[in-house]
C-alpha positions in Angstrom: -0.1 -0.1 -0.1 2.9 2.4 0.5 3.5 2.6 -3.3 -0.2 3.5 -3.7 -0.2 6.1 -1.1 3.0 7.8 -2.6 1.2 8.1 -6.1 -2.4 9.2 -4.4 0.2 11.9 -2.6 1.5 12.5 -6.1 -1.7 13.1 -7.5 -2.9 15.7 -4.8 0.0 17.6 -5.4 -1.0 18.0 -8.9 -4.9 18.2 -8.6 -6.1 18.4 -4.8 -9.6 17.5 -5.7 -8.8 14.3 -7.6 -6.3 13.7 -5.0 -9.0 13.5 -2.3 -11.6 12.0 -4.0 -9.1 9.1 -5.2 -7.9 8.9 -1.2 -11.5 8.5 -0.2 -12.0 5.8 -2.9 -9.3 3.9 -1.8 -10.1 4.1 2.0 -13.6 2.7 1.1 -12.2 -0.2 -0.9 -9.6 -1.0 2.0 -12.5 -1.4 4.4 -14.0 -4.0 2.6 -10.8 -5.6 1.3 -7.6 -6.6 2.6 -4.7 -6.3 0.7 -1.3 -7.7 0.6 -0.9 -11.5 1.4 -4.4 -12.9 2.0 -5.5 -16.2 2.6 -9.1 -16.5 1.2 -11.6 -17.0 4.3 -13.6 -20.4 3.6 -15.5 -23.0 5.3 -13.5 -26.2 5.3 -15.4 -29.0 3.2 -14.8 -31.4 6.0 -13.7 -31.5 9.5 -12.9 -33.9 11.7 -14.7 -34.2 15.1 -13.6 -37.3 16.8 -15.5 -36.6 20.3 -18.6 -35.4 18.8 -21.9 -37.3 18.6 -23.7 -37.9 15.4 -27.1 -36.0 15.2 -30.0 -36.1 12.7 -29.0 -33.9 9.9 -24.9 -34.4 10.1 -23.1 -35.1 7.0 -20.7 -38.2 7.9 -18.1 -40.0 6.0 -18.4 -43.9 6.4 -15.0 -45.4 6.6 -14.3 -48.7 5.6 -13.3 -51.5 8.4 -9.7 -51.1 10.0 -7.2 -52.7 7.9 -9.5 -53.1 4.9 -8.9 -50.7 1.8 -12.1 -48.5 0.1 -14.3 -50.3 -2.1 -13.7 -48.3 -5.1 -10.0 -48.8 -4.8 -10.3 -52.1 -4.3 -12.4 -52.5 -7.1 -10.2 -50.8 -9.5 -6.9 -52.8 -7.9 -8.5 -56.4 -8.2 -10.9 -56.2 -11.1 -8.4 -54.8 -13.6 -6.2 -58.0 -13.8 -8.6 -60.7 -13.7 -11.4 -60.0 -16.6 
């Protein structure tokens, strides 16, 4: 932002009204949006909550039995060689 503020300062020296108007618009933008290194805020697709009790309406992921492999993976591995 320092480069932008420096440019706004130069514009204000050349044309005071234009510089003031641009600074007001930049101030409005910086209130709504953060600049610089920004990590977008989002809702995660899946969160593991091992101690939480499953309730009606919860979306759950059914895991294969321990030691087994997922059905799709097993089907892809074992069906490709045996036709």
